[in-house]
N, C-alpha and C positions, 0 to 999 in steps of 0.2 A: 742766395744770389750766386750764380755760377761765375767763376773767375778763371780765366785762362792766361792771365798776364802776371808776370812777376817783375820786380824791380831789383836789379843788382845794386850793390853798394855804390859803385861808381856813378850809376845813373841817379840814385837817390841823392848823392852829393851834388850832382849837377842840377837836378830838379829844384832843390831847396837852397841853392847857393850856400851850401853847408861846409862845415869842417868836420872831419873825423877826429874825435878826441882820444880814442883808445888806440892802443897798439894792436889790438886784436882785430884783424880784418881777414876773415876766412875767404879764400878765393871763390868758394861756391855760395857765399852769403847772398841771400835775396829776401825780399819781403813780398807777400801777396795779400796781406791784411793789415789794417791799421785801426788803432783805438786812440781816441783823444780823451784825456781826462785829467782833472786835478784832484779827483777824489780817489783815494786808495781803495775804498770799498767798491767803487764802480769797476776799477781795474780787476779786482778779485772776482767780482760777479760776472763780468762780461767778456773777459779775455781768456777764459779757460778753454782748453782743448782745441785751440786754433794754432796750427803751426805757422811759422814764418811771419809772426806779427810784430809790428813796430808800434811803440807807444809814443804819442806826441803829447808833451806836457811842458809846463813851466816849473814843475817841482824839481828841485835840485838837491834833495837830501838823500841820506842813505836809505830811508824808508822806501822811497820810490824804487831804488835798486833791488831791495829785498822783496818788495811786492812783485816786481817784474820777474825776479828769479822764481818766485813761487808759482807763477802761472806760465813759466817758460817763454817769456817774451825775450827775444834775442837782440832787440835794438830799441834804444830810447832816443828820441829826437827832442832836444831841448829847444823850445821856441824862444824867440826874441833875444837871441844871443845872451841868455842869462849866464852870469859867471859861474863856472863849475870848479869847485875846489879839487885840487890834485888828489886828495884822498878818495873822492868819489870815482875819479878816473881809475885809480889803482884798484879799487874794489871791483869795478866793472871788468877790468882786465882779468882779475882773479876768477871771477864767476862766469866769464864768457859772454858778457853783454857788450855789444857795440854801442858806443855813445856818439851822437852826432849833435852838433850845435848849428842852428840856422837863425838868420835875422828875421824870418817871417813870423807872423802871429800863428797861433795854433790853427785858426780858421783857414788862413791862406796856405799853410803847409799841408793841411788835410785836403784842401781842394786840389792842390797840385798832384798829390799822390793819388787821389781818387780819379782825377782826369787821366792819369797814366795807367792806372789799373783797369779802368772802365772807359775805353775809347768812345768818343762821341758816336752816337747811334746805338749804344748799348746801355745808355743811362736809364735807370728806373727809379 
């Protein structure tokens, strides 16, 4: 699937009615791919070798951070405003992963991102 659109961090925040949790907010940060999963094995299997990927999940533990780090995911979106412990935020800042929290379900967050990345008329 060819993709010519990217979403900068400020637009991602607006799209998802989200909060940025980490201090790390690189000015050139953007996403152009997304994966949704609650299974760490799926993240390991399907998120490899794709730059500028965001993970949408409800998992809020250190394992999801370490898994994202292994496959070079640069952003994790926590769905449903799940509470995030400060230690998770601190680790994300240390390893360079942007954390975002939004009130939407995983399904709705993914839909909004998809609609932004694939404008109407290009859906397949």
